[in-house]
PyMOL CGO cylinders between C-alpha atoms (Angstrom):
from pymol import cmd
from pymol.cgo import CYLINDER

trace = [
    CYLINDER, -16.43, -0.97, -6.46, -18.64, -2.85, -3.83, 0.3, 1, 1, 1, 1, 1, 1,
    CYLINDER, -18.64, -2.85, -3.83, -18.78, -1.62, -0.25, 0.3, 1, 1, 1, 1, 1, 1,
    CYLINDER, -18.78, -1.62, -0.25, -19.70, -3.88, 2.99, 0.3, 1, 1, 1, 1, 1, 1,
    CYLINDER, -19.70, -3.88, 2.99, -22.01, -0.78, 3.82, 0.3, 1, 1, 1, 1, 1, 1,
    CYLINDER, -22.01, -0.78, 3.82, -22.09, 3.02, 2.74, 0.3, 1, 1, 1, 1, 1, 1,
    CYLINDER, -22.09, 3.02, 2.74, -20.22, 5.44, 4.61, 0.3, 1, 1, 1, 1, 1, 1,
    CYLINDER, -20.22, 5.44, 4.61, -19.68, 8.97, 3.69, 0.3, 1, 1, 1, 1, 1, 1,
    CYLINDER, -19.68, 8.97, 3.69, -17.98, 11.85, 5.04, 0.3, 1, 1, 1, 1, 1, 1,
    CYLINDER, -17.98, 11.85, 5.04, -18.13, 15.76, 4.82, 0.3, 1, 1, 1, 1, 1, 1,
    CYLINDER, -18.13, 15.76, 4.82, -14.85, 16.84, 4.06, 0.3, 1, 1, 1, 1, 1, 1,
    CYLINDER, -14.85, 16.84, 4.06, -12.49, 19.91, 4.48, 0.3, 1, 1, 1, 1, 1, 1,
    CYLINDER, -12.49, 19.91, 4.48, -9.52, 20.26, 2.75, 0.3, 1, 1, 1, 1, 1, 1,
    CYLINDER, -9.52, 20.26, 2.75, -5.90, 21.79, 4.53, 0.3, 1, 1, 1, 1, 1, 1,
    CYLINDER, -5.90, 21.79, 4.53, -3.27, 21.69, 2.48, 0.3, 1, 1, 1, 1, 1, 1,
    CYLINDER, -3.27, 21.69, 2.48, 0.00, 21.39, 3.38, 0.3, 1, 1, 1, 1, 1, 1,
    CYLINDER, 0.00, 21.39, 3.38, 3.34, 21.02, 1.20, 0.3, 1, 1, 1, 1, 1, 1,
    CYLINDER, 3.34, 21.02, 1.20, 5.27, 17.66, 1.61, 0.3, 1, 1, 1, 1, 1, 1,
    CYLINDER, 5.27, 17.66, 1.61, 8.87, 17.48, -0.18, 0.3, 1, 1, 1, 1, 1, 1,
    CYLINDER, 8.87, 17.48, -0.18, 9.57, 13.68, -1.90, 0.3, 1, 1, 1, 1, 1, 1,
    CYLINDER, 9.57, 13.68, -1.90, 11.10, 11.24, -0.01, 0.3, 1, 1, 1, 1, 1, 1,
    CYLINDER, 11.10, 11.24, -0.01, 14.12, 8.92, -1.41, 0.3, 1, 1, 1, 1, 1, 1,
    CYLINDER, 14.12, 8.92, -1.41, 13.16, 5.30, -0.89, 0.3, 1, 1, 1, 1, 1, 1,
    CYLINDER, 13.16, 5.30, -0.89, 16.90, 4.48, 0.11, 0.3, 1, 1, 1, 1, 1, 1,
    CYLINDER, 16.90, 4.48, 0.11, 16.60, 6.42, 3.59, 0.3, 1, 1, 1, 1, 1, 1,
    CYLINDER, 16.60, 6.42, 3.59, 15.69, 4.96, 6.83, 0.3, 1, 1, 1, 1, 1, 1,
    CYLINDER, 15.69, 4.96, 6.83, 11.61, 5.33, 7.33, 0.3, 1, 1, 1, 1, 1, 1,
    CYLINDER, 11.61, 5.33, 7.33, 10.41, 6.66, 9.82, 0.3, 1, 1, 1, 1, 1, 1,
    CYLINDER, 10.41, 6.66, 9.82, 7.74, 4.36, 11.62, 0.3, 1, 1, 1, 1, 1, 1,
    CYLINDER, 7.74, 4.36, 11.62, 4.68, 6.72, 10.37, 0.3, 1, 1, 1, 1, 1, 1,
    CYLINDER, 4.68, 6.72, 10.37, 6.05, 5.71, 6.80, 0.3, 1, 1, 1, 1, 1, 1,
    CYLINDER, 6.05, 5.71, 6.80, 6.62, 2.24, 7.33, 0.3, 1, 1, 1, 1, 1, 1,
    CYLINDER, 6.62, 2.24, 7.33, 2.63, 2.53, 8.75, 0.3, 1, 1, 1, 1, 1, 1,
    CYLINDER, 2.63, 2.53, 8.75, 1.71, 3.61, 5.50, 0.3, 1, 1, 1, 1, 1, 1,
    CYLINDER, 1.71, 3.61, 5.50, 4.22, 1.70, 3.39, 0.3, 1, 1, 1, 1, 1, 1,
    CYLINDER, 4.22, 1.70, 3.39, 2.46, -1.12, 4.49, 0.3, 1, 1, 1, 1, 1, 1,
    CYLINDER, 2.46, -1.12, 4.49, -1.50, 0.06, 3.98, 0.3, 1, 1, 1, 1, 1, 1,
    CYLINDER, -1.50, 0.06, 3.98, -3.32, -0.67, 0.89, 0.3, 1, 1, 1, 1, 1, 1,
    CYLINDER, -3.32, -0.67, 0.89, -2.52, 0.72, -2.18, 0.3, 1, 1, 1, 1, 1, 1,
    CYLINDER, -2.52, 0.72, -2.18, -4.99, 3.88, -3.73, 0.3, 1, 1, 1, 1, 1, 1,
    CYLINDER, -4.99, 3.88, -3.73, -6.13, 1.46, -6.41, 0.3, 1, 1, 1, 1, 1, 1,
    CYLINDER, -6.13, 1.46, -6.41, -7.42, -2.04, -6.84, 0.3, 1, 1, 1, 1, 1, 1,
    CYLINDER, -7.42, -2.04, -6.84, -6.11, -2.37, -10.49, 0.3, 1, 1, 1, 1, 1, 1,
    CYLINDER, -6.11, -2.37, -10.49, -3.27, -5.24, -10.62, 0.3, 1, 1, 1, 1, 1, 1,
    CYLINDER, -3.27, -5.24, -10.62, -0.71, -4.44, -13.45, 0.3, 1, 1, 1, 1, 1, 1,
    CYLINDER, -0.71, -4.44, -13.45, -0.91, -6.75, -16.26, 0.3, 1, 1, 1, 1, 1, 1,
    CYLINDER, -0.91, -6.75, -16.26, 2.20, -8.60, -15.84, 0.3, 1, 1, 1, 1, 1, 1,
    CYLINDER, 2.20, -8.60, -15.84, 3.99, -7.99, -12.85, 0.3, 1, 1, 1, 1, 1, 1,
    CYLINDER, 3.99, -7.99, -12.85, 6.85, -9.84, -11.51, 0.3, 1, 1, 1, 1, 1, 1,
    CYLINDER, 6.85, -9.84, -11.51, 5.90, -12.52, -8.64, 0.3, 1, 1, 1, 1, 1, 1,
    CYLINDER, 5.90, -12.52, -8.64, 7.42, -14.26, -5.91, 0.3, 1, 1, 1, 1, 1, 1,
    CYLINDER, 7.42, -14.26, -5.91, 8.01, -18.57, -6.79, 0.3, 1, 1, 1, 1, 1, 1,
    CYLINDER, 8.01, -18.57, -6.79, 9.90, -19.62, -3.49, 0.3, 1, 1, 1, 1, 1, 1,
    CYLINDER, 9.90, -19.62, -3.49, 12.70, -18.70, -1.26, 0.3, 1, 1, 1, 1, 1, 1,
    CYLINDER, 12.70, -18.70, -1.26, 16.75, -19.89, -1.90, 0.3, 1, 1, 1, 1, 1, 1,
    CYLINDER, 16.75, -19.89, -1.90, 16.15, -21.69, 1.56, 0.3, 1, 1, 1, 1, 1, 1,
    CYLINDER, 16.15, -21.69, 1.56, 15.47, -25.46, 0.29, 0.3, 1, 1, 1, 1, 1, 1,
    CYLINDER, 15.47, -25.46, 0.29, 13.13, -26.64, 2.83, 0.3, 1, 1, 1, 1, 1, 1,
    CYLINDER, 13.13, -26.64, 2.83, 9.96, -26.82, 1.19, 0.3, 1, 1, 1, 1, 1, 1,
    CYLINDER, 9.96, -26.82, 1.19, 7.64, -23.75, 2.64, 0.3, 1, 1, 1, 1, 1, 1,
    CYLINDER, 7.64, -23.75, 2.64, 4.87, -21.30, 1.25, 0.3, 1, 1, 1, 1, 1, 1,
    CYLINDER, 4.87, -21.30, 1.25, 5.17, -18.39, 4.10, 0.3, 1, 1, 1, 1, 1, 1,
    CYLINDER, 5.17, -18.39, 4.10, 8.03, -16.53, 4.08, 0.3, 1, 1, 1, 1, 1, 1,
    CYLINDER, 8.03, -16.53, 4.08, 9.10, -13.87, 6.34, 0.3, 1, 1, 1, 1, 1, 1,
    CYLINDER, 9.10, -13.87, 6.34, 12.00, -10.89, 7.26, 0.3, 1, 1, 1, 1, 1, 1,
    CYLINDER, 12.00, -10.89, 7.26, 15.20, -11.17, 5.85, 0.3, 1, 1, 1, 1, 1, 1,
    CYLINDER, 15.20, -11.17, 5.85, 14.53, -14.22, 3.92, 0.3, 1, 1, 1, 1, 1, 1,
    CYLINDER, 14.53, -14.22, 3.92, 16.23, -14.45, 0.08, 0.3, 1, 1, 1, 1, 1, 1,
    CYLINDER, 16.23, -14.45, 0.08, 13.22, -14.92, -2.11, 0.3, 1, 1, 1, 1, 1, 1,
    CYLINDER, 13.22, -14.92, -2.11, 13.10, -15.70, -5.40, 0.3, 1, 1, 1, 1, 1, 1,
    CYLINDER, 13.10, -15.70, -5.40, 11.02, -14.26, -8.34, 0.3, 1, 1, 1, 1, 1, 1,
    CYLINDER, 11.02, -14.26, -8.34, 10.33, -15.28, -11.87, 0.3, 1, 1, 1, 1, 1, 1,
    CYLINDER, 10.33, -15.28, -11.87, 11.79, -12.36, -13.60, 0.3, 1, 1, 1, 1, 1, 1,
    CYLINDER, 11.79, -12.36, -13.60, 15.45, -11.47, -14.37, 0.3, 1, 1, 1, 1, 1, 1,
    CYLINDER, 15.45, -11.47, -14.37, 17.31, -8.95, -16.75, 0.3, 1, 1, 1, 1, 1, 1,
    CYLINDER, 17.31, -8.95, -16.75, 15.00, -9.93, -19.38, 0.3, 1, 1, 1, 1, 1, 1,
    CYLINDER, 15.00, -9.93, -19.38, 12.41, -7.56, -17.45, 0.3, 1, 1, 1, 1, 1, 1,
    CYLINDER, 12.41, -7.56, -17.45, 14.29, -5.22, -16.89, 0.3, 1, 1, 1, 1, 1, 1,
    CYLINDER, 14.29, -5.22, -16.89, 14.86, -6.39, -12.81, 0.3, 1, 1, 1, 1, 1, 1,
    CYLINDER, 14.86, -6.39, -12.81, 18.29, -4.28, -11.84, 0.3, 1, 1, 1, 1, 1, 1,
    CYLINDER, 18.29, -4.28, -11.84, 20.28, -5.11, -9.01, 0.3, 1, 1, 1, 1, 1, 1,
    CYLINDER, 20.28, -5.11, -9.01, 19.45, -3.36, -5.93, 0.3, 1, 1, 1, 1, 1, 1,
    CYLINDER, 19.45, -3.36, -5.93, 15.96, -2.02, -7.20, 0.3, 1, 1, 1, 1, 1, 1,
    CYLINDER, 15.96, -2.02, -7.20, 13.17, -2.44, -4.09, 0.3, 1, 1, 1, 1, 1, 1,
    CYLINDER, 13.17, -2.44, -4.09, 9.62, -3.47, -4.88, 0.3, 1, 1, 1, 1, 1, 1,
    CYLINDER, 9.62, -3.47, -4.88, 6.13, -3.62, -2.77, 0.3, 1, 1, 1, 1, 1, 1,
    CYLINDER, 6.13, -3.62, -2.77, 4.68, -6.99, -2.11, 0.3, 1, 1, 1, 1, 1, 1,
    CYLINDER, 4.68, -6.99, -2.11, 1.13, -6.83, -2.37, 0.3, 1, 1, 1, 1, 1, 1,
    CYLINDER, 1.13, -6.83, -2.37, -1.67, -9.56, -3.00, 0.3, 1, 1, 1, 1, 1, 1,
    CYLINDER, -1.67, -9.56, -3.00, -5.61, -9.66, -4.05, 0.3, 1, 1, 1, 1, 1, 1,
    CYLINDER, -5.61, -9.66, -4.05, -7.89, -10.16, -1.80, 0.3, 1, 1, 1, 1, 1, 1,
    CYLINDER, -7.89, -10.16, -1.80, -11.48, -11.66, -3.63, 0.3, 1, 1, 1, 1, 1, 1,
    CYLINDER, -11.48, -11.66, -3.63, -14.94, -11.35, -1.36, 0.3, 1, 1, 1, 1, 1, 1,
    CYLINDER, -14.94, -11.35, -1.36, -16.62, -14.97, -1.47, 0.3, 1, 1, 1, 1, 1, 1,
    CYLINDER, -16.62, -14.97, -1.47, -16.38, -16.67, -4.92, 0.3, 1, 1, 1, 1, 1, 1,
    CYLINDER, -16.38, -16.67, -4.92, -16.34, -13.33, -7.10, 0.3, 1, 1, 1, 1, 1, 1,
    CYLINDER, -16.34, -13.33, -7.10, -12.76, -13.72, -8.40, 0.3, 1, 1, 1, 1, 1, 1,
    CYLINDER, -12.76, -13.72, -8.40, -13.56, -11.36, -11.38, 0.3, 1, 1, 1, 1, 1, 1,
    CYLINDER, -13.56, -11.36, -11.38, -13.65, -8.27, -9.01, 0.3, 1, 1, 1, 1, 1, 1,
    CYLINDER, -13.65, -8.27, -9.01, -11.69, -7.84, -6.14, 0.3, 1, 1, 1, 1, 1, 1,
    CYLINDER, -11.69, -7.84, -6.14, -12.40, -6.44, -2.51, 0.3, 1, 1, 1, 1, 1, 1,
    CYLINDER, -12.40, -6.44, -2.51, -9.11, -5.21, -1.81, 0.3, 1, 1, 1, 1, 1, 1,
    CYLINDER, -9.11, -5.21, -1.81, -5.47, -5.65, -2.00, 0.3, 1, 1, 1, 1, 1, 1,
    CYLINDER, -5.47, -5.65, -2.00, -2.89, -6.39, 0.26, 0.3, 1, 1, 1, 1, 1, 1,
    CYLINDER, -2.89, -6.39, 0.26, 0.74, -5.03, 1.03, 0.3, 1, 1, 1, 1, 1, 1,
    CYLINDER, 0.74, -5.03, 1.03, 2.71, -7.79, 2.53, 0.3, 1, 1, 1, 1, 1, 1,
    CYLINDER, 2.71, -7.79, 2.53, 6.36, -5.94, 3.00, 0.3, 1, 1, 1, 1, 1, 1,
    CYLINDER, 6.36, -5.94, 3.00, 8.89, -4.97, 0.57, 0.3, 1, 1, 1, 1, 1, 1,
    CYLINDER, 8.89, -4.97, 0.57, 12.06, -6.33, -0.62, 0.3, 1, 1, 1, 1, 1, 1,
    CYLINDER, 12.06, -6.33, -0.62, 15.36, -5.14, -2.63, 0.3, 1, 1, 1, 1, 1, 1,
    CYLINDER, 15.36, -5.14, -2.63, 17.24, -7.61, -5.26, 0.3, 1, 1, 1, 1, 1, 1,
    CYLINDER, 17.24, -7.61, -5.26, 20.20, -8.72, -4.55, 0.3, 1, 1, 1, 1, 1, 1,
    CYLINDER, 20.20, -8.72, -4.55, 21.54, -11.32, -7.20, 0.3, 1, 1, 1, 1, 1, 1,
    CYLINDER, 21.54, -11.32, -7.20, 20.05, -11.68, -10.63, 0.3, 1, 1, 1, 1, 1, 1,
    CYLINDER, 20.05, -11.68, -10.63, 20.27, -13.01, -13.69, 0.3, 1, 1, 1, 1, 1, 1,
    CYLINDER, 20.27, -13.01, -13.69, 18.57, -13.15, -17.21, 0.3, 1, 1, 1, 1, 1, 1,
    CYLINDER, 18.57, -13.15, -17.21, 15.31, -15.24, -16.11, 0.3, 1, 1, 1, 1, 1, 1,
    CYLINDER, 15.31, -15.24, -16.11, 15.41, -14.76, -12.09, 0.3, 1, 1, 1, 1, 1, 1,
    CYLINDER, 15.41, -14.76, -12.09, 16.17, -13.02, -9.58, 0.3, 1, 1, 1, 1, 1, 1,
    CYLINDER, 16.17, -13.02, -9.58, 17.26, -13.12, -6.09, 0.3, 1, 1, 1, 1, 1, 1,
    CYLINDER, 17.26, -13.12, -6.09, 15.55, -10.00, -3.16, 0.3, 1, 1, 1, 1, 1, 1,
    CYLINDER, 15.55, -10.00, -3.16, 15.75, -9.77, 0.54, 0.3, 1, 1, 1, 1, 1, 1,
    CYLINDER, 15.75, -9.77, 0.54, 12.92, -8.57, 2.44, 0.3, 1, 1, 1, 1, 1, 1,
    CYLINDER, 12.92, -8.57, 2.44, 13.97, -5.43, 4.14, 0.3, 1, 1, 1, 1, 1, 1,
    CYLINDER, 13.97, -5.43, 4.14, 10.64, -4.91, 5.75, 0.3, 1, 1, 1, 1, 1, 1,
    CYLINDER, 10.64, -4.91, 5.75, 7.97, -7.71, 6.46, 0.3, 1, 1, 1, 1, 1, 1,
    CYLINDER, 7.97, -7.71, 6.46, 4.28, -6.30, 7.06, 0.3, 1, 1, 1, 1, 1, 1,
    CYLINDER, 4.28, -6.30, 7.06, 2.43, -9.53, 6.96, 0.3, 1, 1, 1, 1, 1, 1,
    CYLINDER, 2.43, -9.53, 6.96, 3.02, -13.25, 5.60, 0.3, 1, 1, 1, 1, 1, 1,
    CYLINDER, 3.02, -13.25, 5.60, 4.35, -13.49, 2.49, 0.3, 1, 1, 1, 1, 1, 1,
    CYLINDER, 4.35, -13.49, 2.49, 3.84, -15.88, 0.09, 0.3, 1, 1, 1, 1, 1, 1,
    CYLINDER, 3.84, -15.88, 0.09, 4.32, -17.52, -3.13, 0.3, 1, 1, 1, 1, 1, 1,
    CYLINDER, 4.32, -17.52, -3.13, 2.01, -16.12, -5.98, 0.3, 1, 1, 1, 1, 1, 1,
    CYLINDER, 2.01, -16.12, -5.98, 2.40, -12.85, -4.49, 0.3, 1, 1, 1, 1, 1, 1,
    CYLINDER, 2.40, -12.85, -4.49, 3.18, -9.96, -7.21, 0.3, 1, 1, 1, 1, 1, 1,
    CYLINDER, 3.18, -9.96, -7.21, 5.25, -7.10, -7.18, 0.3, 1, 1, 1, 1, 1, 1,
    CYLINDER, 5.25, -7.10, -7.18, 5.17, -3.41, -7.56, 0.3, 1, 1, 1, 1, 1, 1,
    CYLINDER, 5.17, -3.41, -7.56, 7.79, -0.74, -8.03, 0.3, 1, 1, 1, 1, 1, 1,
    CYLINDER, 7.79, -0.74, -8.03, 8.38, 0.56, -3.80, 0.3, 1, 1, 1, 1, 1, 1,
    CYLINDER, 8.38, 0.56, -3.80, 7.94, 4.29, -3.67, 0.3, 1, 1, 1, 1, 1, 1,
    CYLINDER, 7.94, 4.29, -3.67, 8.89, 5.78, -0.21, 0.3, 1, 1, 1, 1, 1, 1,
    CYLINDER, 8.89, 5.78, -0.21, 5.59, 7.66, 1.39, 0.3, 1, 1, 1, 1, 1, 1,
    CYLINDER, 5.59, 7.66, 1.39, 5.70, 11.64, 0.91, 0.3, 1, 1, 1, 1, 1, 1,
    CYLINDER, 5.70, 11.64, 0.91, 4.19, 12.73, 4.17, 0.3, 1, 1, 1, 1, 1, 1,
    CYLINDER, 4.19, 12.73, 4.17, 3.79, 16.52, 5.28, 0.3, 1, 1, 1, 1, 1, 1,
    CYLINDER, 3.79, 16.52, 5.28, 6.22, 16.64, 8.73, 0.3, 1, 1, 1, 1, 1, 1,
    CYLINDER, 6.22, 16.64, 8.73, 3.47, 17.25, 11.22, 0.3, 1, 1, 1, 1, 1, 1,
    CYLINDER, 3.47, 17.25, 11.22, 1.34, 14.54, 10.00, 0.3, 1, 1, 1, 1, 1, 1,
    CYLINDER, 1.34, 14.54, 10.00, 0.91, 12.93, 13.17, 0.3, 1, 1, 1, 1, 1, 1,
    CYLINDER, 0.91, 12.93, 13.17, 0.03, 15.87, 15.22, 0.3, 1, 1, 1, 1, 1, 1,
    CYLINDER, 0.03, 15.87, 15.22, -3.48, 16.53, 15.86, 0.3, 1, 1, 1, 1, 1, 1,
    CYLINDER, -3.48, 16.53, 15.86, -4.02, 19.87, 14.38, 0.3, 1, 1, 1, 1, 1, 1,
    CYLINDER, -4.02, 19.87, 14.38, -7.63, 21.07, 13.33, 0.3, 1, 1, 1, 1, 1, 1,
    CYLINDER, -7.63, 21.07, 13.33, -6.80, 24.43, 11.88, 0.3, 1, 1, 1, 1, 1, 1,
    CYLINDER, -6.80, 24.43, 11.88, -8.17, 25.57, 9.18, 0.3, 1, 1, 1, 1, 1, 1,
    CYLINDER, -8.17, 25.57, 9.18, -11.90, 26.38, 7.81, 0.3, 1, 1, 1, 1, 1, 1,
    CYLINDER, -11.90, 26.38, 7.81, -13.89, 23.56, 6.97, 0.3, 1, 1, 1, 1, 1, 1,
    CYLINDER, -13.89, 23.56, 6.97, -15.25, 23.31, 3.57, 0.3, 1, 1, 1, 1, 1, 1,
    CYLINDER, -15.25, 23.31, 3.57, -18.61, 21.80, 2.67, 0.3, 1, 1, 1, 1, 1, 1,
    CYLINDER, -18.61, 21.80, 2.67, -19.08, 22.73, -1.25, 0.3, 1, 1, 1, 1, 1, 1,
    CYLINDER, -19.08, 22.73, -1.25, -17.44, 18.98, -1.80, 0.3, 1, 1, 1, 1, 1, 1,
    CYLINDER, -17.44, 18.98, -1.80, -18.85, 15.43, -0.43, 0.3, 1, 1, 1, 1, 1, 1,
    CYLINDER, -18.85, 15.43, -0.43, -16.29, 12.79, -0.14, 0.3, 1, 1, 1, 1, 1, 1,
    CYLINDER, -16.29, 12.79, -0.14, -16.32, 9.20, 1.76, 0.3, 1, 1, 1, 1, 1, 1,
    CYLINDER, -16.32, 9.20, 1.76, -14.21, 6.91, 3.24, 0.3, 1, 1, 1, 1, 1, 1,
    CYLINDER, -14.21, 6.91, 3.24, -13.83, 3.65, 1.12, 0.3, 1, 1, 1, 1, 1, 1,
    CYLINDER, -13.83, 3.65, 1.12, -12.31, 1.09, 3.42, 0.3, 1, 1, 1, 1, 1, 1,
    CYLINDER, -12.31, 1.09, 3.42, -9.57, 0.24, 5.38, 0.3, 1, 1, 1, 1, 1, 1,
    CYLINDER, -9.57, 0.24, 5.38, -6.21, -2.25, 5.36, 0.3, 1, 1, 1, 1, 1, 1,
    CYLINDER, -6.21, -2.25, 5.36, -7.55, -5.93, 4.51, 0.3, 1, 1, 1, 1, 1, 1,
    CYLINDER, -7.55, -5.93, 4.51, -11.29, -4.77, 3.42, 0.3, 1, 1, 1, 1, 1, 1,
    CYLINDER, -11.29, -4.77, 3.42, -12.48, -3.72, 6.97, 0.3, 1, 1, 1, 1, 1, 1,
    CYLINDER, -12.48, -3.72, 6.97, -15.32, -0.66, 6.61, 0.3, 1, 1, 1, 1, 1, 1,
    CYLINDER, -15.32, -0.66, 6.61, -14.03, 0.95, 10.11, 0.3, 1, 1, 1, 1, 1, 1,
    CYLINDER, -14.03, 0.95, 10.11, -11.04, 2.65, 11.20, 0.3, 1, 1, 1, 1, 1, 1,
    CYLINDER, -11.04, 2.65, 11.20, -9.92, 4.01, 14.58, 0.3, 1, 1, 1, 1, 1, 1,
    CYLINDER, -9.92, 4.01, 14.58, -7.16, 7.16, 15.52, 0.3, 1, 1, 1, 1, 1, 1,
    CYLINDER, -7.16, 7.16, 15.52, -3.66, 6.39, 14.31, 0.3, 1, 1, 1, 1, 1, 1,
    CYLINDER, -3.66, 6.39, 14.31, -5.03, 3.52, 11.44, 0.3, 1, 1, 1, 1, 1, 1,
    CYLINDER, -5.03, 3.52, 11.44, -5.39, 4.36, 7.63, 0.3, 1, 1, 1, 1, 1, 1,
    CYLINDER, -5.39, 4.36, 7.63, -8.07, 4.19, 5.76, 0.3, 1, 1, 1, 1, 1, 1,
    CYLINDER, -8.07, 4.19, 5.76, -8.99, 4.98, 1.73, 0.3, 1, 1, 1, 1, 1, 1,
    CYLINDER, -8.99, 4.98, 1.73, -10.66, 8.12, 0.74, 0.3, 1, 1, 1, 1, 1, 1,
    CYLINDER, -10.66, 8.12, 0.74, -12.65, 9.36, -2.16, 0.3, 1, 1, 1, 1, 1, 1,
    CYLINDER, -12.65, 9.36, -2.16, -12.47, 13.54, -2.16, 0.3, 1, 1, 1, 1, 1, 1,
    CYLINDER, -12.47, 13.54, -2.16, -14.70, 14.00, -4.36, 0.3, 1, 1, 1, 1, 1, 1,
    CYLINDER, -14.70, 14.00, -4.36, -13.51, 15.70, -6.86, 0.3, 1, 1, 1, 1, 1, 1,
    CYLINDER, -13.51, 15.70, -6.86, -10.89, 18.07, -4.28, 0.3, 1, 1, 1, 1, 1, 1,
    CYLINDER, -10.89, 18.07, -4.28, -7.19, 17.95, -5.38, 0.3, 1, 1, 1, 1, 1, 1,
    CYLINDER, -7.19, 17.95, -5.38, -4.96, 16.45, -3.00, 0.3, 1, 1, 1, 1, 1, 1,
    CYLINDER, -4.96, 16.45, -3.00, -1.93, 16.50, -1.61, 0.3, 1, 1, 1, 1, 1, 1,
    CYLINDER, -1.93, 16.50, -1.61, -0.10, 15.05, 1.51, 0.3, 1, 1, 1, 1, 1, 1,
    CYLINDER, -0.10, 15.05, 1.51, -1.00, 16.51, 4.68, 0.3, 1, 1, 1, 1, 1, 1,
    CYLINDER, -1.00, 16.51, 4.68, -4.55, 17.78, 3.83, 0.3, 1, 1, 1, 1, 1, 1,
    CYLINDER, -4.55, 17.78, 3.83, -6.45, 17.55, 6.49, 0.3, 1, 1, 1, 1, 1, 1,
    CYLINDER, -6.45, 17.55, 6.49, -10.38, 16.57, 6.87, 0.3, 1, 1, 1, 1, 1, 1,
    CYLINDER, -10.38, 16.57, 6.87, -13.27, 16.19, 8.98, 0.3, 1, 1, 1, 1, 1, 1,
    CYLINDER, -13.27, 16.19, 8.98, -15.53, 13.27, 8.71, 0.3, 1, 1, 1, 1, 1, 1,
    CYLINDER, -15.53, 13.27, 8.71, -19.35, 13.13, 9.95, 0.3, 1, 1, 1, 1, 1, 1,
    CYLINDER, -19.35, 13.13, 9.95, -20.74, 9.68, 9.56, 0.3, 1, 1, 1, 1, 1, 1,
    CYLINDER, -20.74, 9.68, 9.56, -24.18, 9.52, 7.98, 0.3, 1, 1, 1, 1, 1, 1,
    CYLINDER, -24.18, 9.52, 7.98, -25.60, 5.79, 7.44, 0.3, 1, 1, 1, 1, 1, 1,
    CYLINDER, -25.60, 5.79, 7.44, -27.83, 5.02, 4.50, 0.3, 1, 1, 1, 1, 1, 1,
]
cmd.load_cgo(trace, "trace")
């Protein structure tokens, strides 16, 4: 993975247990922010479903909240009524179309009608503009610790393993309080609620 710059961090792991979340319950604002963040992998499914348009007869390319969108797969591809999908878009940098720079999350939707070849899905949450060609993955609600939004520096620092920050949403290389960042934890096992100390070392 290529980065605009190298930004390394020292991590101190403080594990906190967290329960699994159900995708059908109302999400908290922090959970919605997390679900709108980038996935932890730049791997796009080999044969994903895609958004191919809107049920609205007006010819449009960009879609938003509460729209009914047409998907390019139905029961023949395992799509079920009520199934939820997250909508994502690969992001490239410059002219290099073989190596993704990032993957952008645009929202999630729920299937409301399906036949053998196509399905209709209603947008349930809007993160950013959804466009024709965006691909789908099964939606999984974030599993977050109950006190994740609190500033709690308790715990002993562990400098035996170095990790690094990778990037933020849309391949940004910096972030601030309340924002999201992807990290590589340096081989340490992680669980929701783990906290880290970050120290920038420019190279």
